[in-house]
SELUMDREN-188242 format. One record per residue (C-alpha): residue number from 1; x, y, z. Coordinates in steps of 0.05 Angstrom, whole numbers, padded with zeros to 5 digits. Layout:
N
  num       x       y       z
  NUM       X       Y       Z
...
# end
This chain:
437
  num       x       y       z
    1  -00604   00678  -01973
    2  -00561   00621  -01947
    3  -00500   00615  -01905
    4  -00453   00632  -01962
    5  -00487   00699  -01973
    6  -00481   00715  -01900
    7  -00408   00696  -01898
    8  -00394   00729  -01965
    9  -00368   00665  -01998
   10  -00372   00653  -02073
   11  -00428   00607  -02094
   12  -00384   00557  -02130
   13  -00396   00483  -02118
   14  -00341   00440  -02092
   15  -00309   00395  -02143
   16  -00337   00325  -02138
   17  -00271   00291  -02150
   18  -00223   00322  -02102
   19  -00153   00299  -02104
   20  -00138   00258  -02042
   21  -00075   00275  -02006
   22  -00024   00221  -02014
   23  -00002   00190  -01949
   24   00067   00165  -01939
   25   00065   00090  -01930
   26   00085   00065  -01862
   27   00146   00023  -01858
   28   00130  -00046  -01832
   29   00157  -00056  -01762
   30   00200  -00116  -01754
   31   00184  -00162  -01695
   32   00243  -00160  -01648
   33   00281  -00223  -01635
   34   00261  -00265  -01576
   35   00189  -00239  -01574
   36   00134  -00287  -01593
   37   00085  -00269  -01647
   38   00024  -00272  -01601
   39   00057  -00227  -01550
   40   00077  -00177  -01603
   41   00006  -00177  -01632
   42  -00023  -00162  -01563
   43   00025  -00106  -01546
   44   00025  -00076  -01615
   45   00097  -00055  -01610
   46   00085  -00011  -01549
   47   00146  -00002  -01506
   48   00141  -00042  -01441
   49   00139  -00009  -01373
   50   00204  -00042  -01353
   51   00263  -00041  -01400
   52   00275  -00108  -01431
   53   00342  -00144  -01435
   54   00365  -00169  -01500
   55   00383  -00243  -01502
   56   00450  -00225  -01532
   57   00470  -00192  -01467
   58   00455  -00255  -01428
   59   00504  -00294  -01470
   60   00561  -00248  -01456
   61   00610  -00270  -01403
   62   00624  -00223  -01344
   63   00689  -00186  -01347
   64   00735  -00212  -01293
   65   00782  -00162  -01260
   66   00855  -00167  -01268
   67   00869  -00167  -01193
   68   00892  -00232  -01162
   69   00864  -00251  -01094
   70   00898  -00300  -01048
   71   00893  -00321  -00974
   72   00957  -00325  -00934
   73   00976  -00344  -00863
   74   01008  -00281  -00836
   75   01029  -00255  -00767
   76   00995  -00195  -00733
   77   00999  -00154  -00669
   78   00943  -00119  -00630
   79   00947  -00050  -00597
   80   00900  -00077  -00543
   81   00957  -00118  -00515
   82   01015  -00089  -00477
   83   01062  -00150  -00483
   84   01070  -00145  -00560
   85   01047  -00216  -00569
   86   01052  -00239  -00642
   87   00997  -00285  -00668
   88   00978  -00312  -00737
   89   00914  -00313  -00776
   90   00889  -00320  -00848
   91   00890  -00254  -00887
   92   00860  -00236  -00955
   93   00917  -00212  -00999
   94   00902  -00173  -01064
   95   00956  -00172  -01118
   96   01008  -00195  -01067
   97   00997  -00134  -01021
   98   00979  -00154  -00950
   99   00934  -00107  -00909
  100   00967  -00057  -00863
  101   00943  -00023  -00799
  102   00921  -00044  -00731
  103   00883  -00108  -00714
  104   00810  -00100  -00735
  105   00782  -00122  -00667
  106   00828  -00079  -00625
  107   00775  -00023  -00625
  108   00730  -00066  -00581
  109   00780  -00066  -00525
  110   00749  -00021  -00471
  111   00780  -00012  -00402
  112   00752   00020  -00338
  113   00782   00085  -00316
  114   00802   00069  -00244
  115   00818   00129  -00201
  116   00889   00137  -00172
  117   00905   00172  -00107
  118   00967   00198  -00072
  119   00991   00186  -00001
  120   00970   00256   00018
  121   00899   00246  -00008
  122   00894   00179   00027
  123   00913   00208   00094
  124   00867   00267   00085
  125   00803   00235   00056
  126   00807   00159   00052
  127   00826   00134   00121
  128   00782   00079   00149
  129   00789   00036   00211
  130   00765  -00027   00175
  131   00815  -00020   00118
  132   00890  -00009   00116
  133   00928   00029   00064
  134   00958  -00035   00036
  135   00890  -00069   00029
  136   00861  -00008  -00007
  137   00921  -00006  -00054
  138   00913  -00080  -00069
  139   00839  -00072  -00082
  140   00850  -00017  -00133
  141   00905  -00056  -00168
  142   00858  -00116  -00176
  143   00801  -00070  -00199
  144   00845  -00042  -00254
  145   00871  -00111  -00274
  146   00804  -00147  -00277
  147   00760  -00087  -00299
  148   00716  -00086  -00236
  149   00697  -00159  -00240
  150   00687  -00163  -00165
  151   00674  -00238  -00163
  152   00744  -00250  -00190
  153   00772  -00195  -00147
  154   00742  -00227  -00084
  155   00774  -00293  -00104
  156   00843  -00261  -00115
  157   00841  -00215  -00055
  158   00890  -00234   00001
  159   00841  -00220   00058
  160   00774  -00254   00072
  161   00727  -00200   00046
  162   00659  -00208   00014
  163   00640  -00180  -00054
  164   00595  -00129  -00021
  165   00650  -00104   00025
  166   00698  -00096  -00034
  167   00646  -00058  -00073
  168   00630  -00012  -00015
  169   00704   00005  -00004
  170   00718   00018  -00078
  171   00657   00062  -00090
  172   00669   00100  -00025
  173   00741   00117  -00044
  174   00722   00136  -00115
  175   00665   00181  -00090
  176   00710   00216  -00040
  177   00763   00229  -00094
  178   00712   00258  -00143
  179   00684   00305  -00091
  180   00753   00326  -00065
  181   00782   00340  -00135
  182   00721   00379  -00160
  183   00723   00454  -00159
  184   00652   00457  -00129
  185   00603   00404  -00105
  186   00554   00423  -00161
  187   00605   00402  -00213
  188   00599   00328  -00195
  189   00529   00328  -00166
  190   00501   00291  -00227
  191   00556   00238  -00228
  192   00526   00168  -00217
  193   00574   00150  -00161
  194   00559   00215  -00125
  195   00485   00216  -00138
  196   00471   00143  -00119
  197   00512   00118  -00060
  198   00526   00044  -00051
  199   00487   00016   00008
  200   00524  -00043   00038
  201   00469  -00064   00086
  202   00414  -00062   00034
  203   00454  -00100  -00018
  204   00472  -00155   00032
  205   00399  -00162   00053
  206   00377  -00164  -00020
  207   00424  -00220  -00038
  208   00405  -00259   00024
  209   00331  -00254   00007
  210   00345  -00273  -00065
  211   00386  -00333  -00044
  212   00330  -00355   00003
  213   00279  -00351  -00053
  214   00323  -00388  -00104
  215   00340  -00443  -00054
  216   00266  -00454  -00037
  217   00241  -00521  -00062
  218   00185  -00526  -00113
  219   00136  -00559  -00066
  220   00142  -00499  -00019
  221   00123  -00453  -00076
  222   00063  -00497  -00090
  223   00043  -00495  -00016
  224   00049  -00419  -00014
  225   00004  -00411  -00075
  226  -00047  -00459  -00045
  227  -00048  -00420   00020
  228  -00058  -00354  -00017
  229  -00114  -00384  -00059
  230  -00148  -00412   00004
  231  -00142  -00346   00040
  232  -00173  -00310  -00020
  233  -00231  -00359  -00022
  234  -00244  -00351   00053
  235  -00243  -00276   00046
  236  -00293  -00277  -00011
  237  -00341  -00324   00024
  238  -00337  -00294   00095
  239  -00368  -00225   00103
  240  -00324  -00175   00140
  241  -00341  -00162   00212
  242  -00352  -00093   00242
  243  -00285  -00094   00279
  244  -00248  -00111   00215
  245  -00281  -00054   00178
  246  -00262  -00006   00234
  247  -00191  -00032   00233
  248  -00186  -00022   00158
  249  -00213   00049   00163
  250  -00164   00066   00219
  251  -00107   00034   00181
  252  -00118   00079   00120
  253  -00104   00142   00160
  254  -00040   00120   00194
  255   00031   00119   00171
  256   00057   00048   00165
  257   00131   00068   00166
  258   00132   00099   00236
  259   00112   00072   00303
  260   00042   00100   00310
  261   00059   00165   00272
  262   00003   00197   00233
  263   00006   00220   00161
  264   00025   00292   00147
  265  -00044   00307   00118
  266  -00106   00296   00160
  267  -00160   00248   00139
  268  -00231   00267   00125
  269  -00254   00244   00194
  270  -00215   00282   00248
  271  -00182   00242   00304
  272  -00191   00269   00374
  273  -00126   00294   00405
  274  -00142   00264   00472
  275  -00134   00193   00445
  276  -00068   00164   00468
  277  -00020   00139   00416
  278  -00006   00065   00418
  279   00066   00045   00429
  280   00059  -00028   00413
  281   00098  -00043   00349
  282   00057  -00103   00331
  283  -00009  -00065   00335
  284   00019  -00008   00294
  285   00047  -00053   00240
  286  -00017  -00091   00232
  287  -00067  -00035   00241
  288  -00066  -00015   00168
  289  -00067  -00087   00143
  290  -00135  -00119   00127
  291  -00156  -00173   00175
  292  -00161  -00224   00119
  293  -00086  -00216   00105
  294  -00061  -00215   00176
  295  -00063  -00291   00179
  296  -00014  -00295   00121
  297   00060  -00288   00130
  298   00073  -00264   00059
  299   00026  -00222   00017
  300   00029  -00168  -00035
  301   00021  -00096  -00013
  302  -00018  -00081  -00076
  303  -00069  -00134  -00055
  304  -00076  -00101   00013
  305  -00086  -00034  -00021
  306  -00143  -00062  -00064
  307  -00178  -00090  -00003
  308  -00172  -00024   00035
  309  -00199   00014  -00026
  310  -00259  -00033  -00029
  311  -00272  -00024   00045
  312  -00271   00052   00039
  313  -00317   00051  -00022
  314  -00367   00004   00012
  315  -00371   00046   00076
  316  -00381   00110   00037
  317  -00437   00082  -00007
  318  -00407   00111  -00070
  319  -00390   00072  -00132
  320  -00317   00061  -00147
  321  -00325   00085  -00219
  322  -00336   00157  -00197
  323  -00274   00156  -00154
  324  -00230   00125  -00208
  325  -00255   00176  -00259
  326  -00235   00234  -00213
  327  -00168   00200  -00199
  328  -00154   00196  -00274
  329  -00175   00269  -00283
  330  -00124   00289  -00231
  331  -00069   00253  -00271
  332  -00058   00198  -00219
  333  -00053   00124  -00235
  334  -00112   00083  -00213
  335  -00063   00032  -00186
  336   00004   00057  -00161
  337   00063   00033  -00203
  338   00108   00028  -00142
  339   00062   00008  -00084
  340   00108   00025  -00025
  341   00080   00038   00045
  342   00081   00113   00038
  343   00052   00111  -00033
  344  -00005   00065  -00013
  345  -00021   00109   00047
  346  -00022   00172   00005
  347  -00063   00138  -00050
  348  -00115   00115   00001
  349  -00116   00185   00031
  350  -00130   00215  -00037
  351  -00188   00167  -00048
  352  -00219   00186   00019
  353  -00215   00259   00002
  354  -00248   00246  -00065
  355  -00304   00208  -00031
  356  -00314   00265   00017
  357  -00317   00314  -00041
  358  -00369   00272  -00078
  359  -00413   00267  -00016
  360  -00409   00343  -00006
  361  -00427   00355  -00078
  362  -00487   00310  -00071
  363  -00511   00346  -00008
  364  -00503   00414  -00043
  365  -00546   00389  -00101
  366  -00600   00364  -00054
  367  -00600   00430  -00015
  368  -00606   00470  -00080
  369  -00667   00429  -00100
  370  -00700   00441  -00033
  371  -00687   00516  -00038
  372  -00717   00518  -00109
  373  -00781   00483  -00087
  374  -00790   00528  -00026
  375  -00781   00592  -00067
  376  -00839   00574  -00114
  377  -00890   00573  -00057
  378  -00946   00522  -00042
  379  -00986   00504  -00104
  380  -01057   00474  -00104
  381  -01060   00412  -00145
  382  -01114   00406  -00198
  383  -01172   00362  -00179
  384  -01199   00314  -00229
  385  -01272   00292  -00235
  386  -01258   00232  -00192
  387  -01235   00277  -00135
  388  -01301   00317  -00132
  389  -01338   00305  -00067
  390  -01401   00266  -00076
  391  -01455   00252  -00024
  392  -01452   00183   00004
  393  -01516   00143  -00008
  394  -01522   00085   00039
  395  -01577   00054  -00003
  396  -01531   00048  -00062
  397  -01499  -00011  -00029
  398  -01545  -00067  -00013
  399  -01544  -00110   00048
  400  -01493  -00165   00045
  401  -01451  -00128  -00006
  402  -01503  -00127  -00061
  403  -01505  -00065  -00105
  404  -01569  -00036  -00132
  405  -01581  -00017  -00203
  406  -01573   00053  -00231
  407  -01648   00061  -00241
  408  -01663   00047  -00168
  409  -01608   00094  -00148
  410  -01638   00150  -00189
  411  -01707   00139  -00160
  412  -01684   00141  -00088
  413  -01635   00198  -00096
  414  -01663   00262  -00062
  415  -01678   00324  -00104
  416  -01678   00288  -00170
  417  -01735   00275  -00219
  418  -01747   00206  -00244
  419  -01732   00204  -00317
  420  -01783   00167  -00362
  421  -01759   00103  -00392
  422  -01730   00107  -00461
  423  -01774   00087  -00519
  424  -01763   00017  -00543
  425  -01734   00004  -00611
  426  -01776  -00011  -00672
  427  -01762  -00084  -00668
  428  -01788  -00089  -00597
  429  -01853  -00049  -00603
  430  -01917  -00086  -00587
  431  -01961  -00110  -00644
  432  -02022  -00068  -00624
  433  -01986  -00005  -00642
  434  -01972  -00033  -00711
  435  -02046  -00049  -00722
  436  -02072   00019  -00700
  437  -02020   00054  -00742
# end
């Protein structure tokens, strides 16, 4: 039985000469024009990834539009001007039709919205002893004409007024008008002119200080840098005295802005109430400044803060890394971004409180360890063989520091039997024993 019997196929042999199916002959592919024979043999006629461009297309000339373009010298007017001035410029004309519409650059003309007031509003809100009504009206006319360019306004103003005085008057009048015309104060509370008032005194002092710095000669800048470098070198080489350390500690807990006023939050070390408050301004101003910087006329407040932080860390005995880690965990910058007097005082106060917390945590851990050891009770330590009490034998040590041998020590030891000597080895036995054996 074979496979055919199992499958139920007839047992006829396949013809030896089977007719082969005729295959349709393939048409020979023609090599496209412009493709080298070697390239075509390598690719085998496979379509490229990028579509190719036939050379015939490259020989075709581009179709030029029928429109005619010309440039002409034509007049124009701008809506940004109120005098209807007519000017000329070159314009691109297509098919003889010039462009229409407003001047292309008129959209960049931006003007300031200057407030206007009535006589009634002036008498009710805007009166000032230093300014007359005519001077205020002239100021607002110039502000509207020159778009708040106060340097030009100060030059064109009829009276001798500084730029800061003109700014202060303009912003004061505008702020009063905004508040008076608003239905409620909350409506204009977020307006920049209402939220941030112009400070005439501060602006004058700022410009004076800036002018002094800009007019300072270069050799003076070099001298100042040399003085600061020398002071830093002296500070690093000279160890701080006890009085300086006490002054630095006392300066961290005082408010530098007031005359002897304390911070709102108390420091870790309480100050007795019976201590009188100093009224000397010089002592109060320099109490919080490190002694190494008191000799300098100009210094950075951030530098003073760093020295006070180092002094506090050295007196507490804690590493500065633990403090900085806790400061970062609280979401506070390690170094204040705006180191003002109040910010530096509060930052130093925070570091002192962190140091106090670390010291208390350490004391709690020590106390817990002591409580754990006392609860276990006294334990008897194990004694080793070396700790066993042995009787002292004075004969074991010879006179003059000489030690006796072990055999002599055994003989002289009380209550012990003298052990017989060990038998000698075979190699050391006497010859008579060999002969008798």
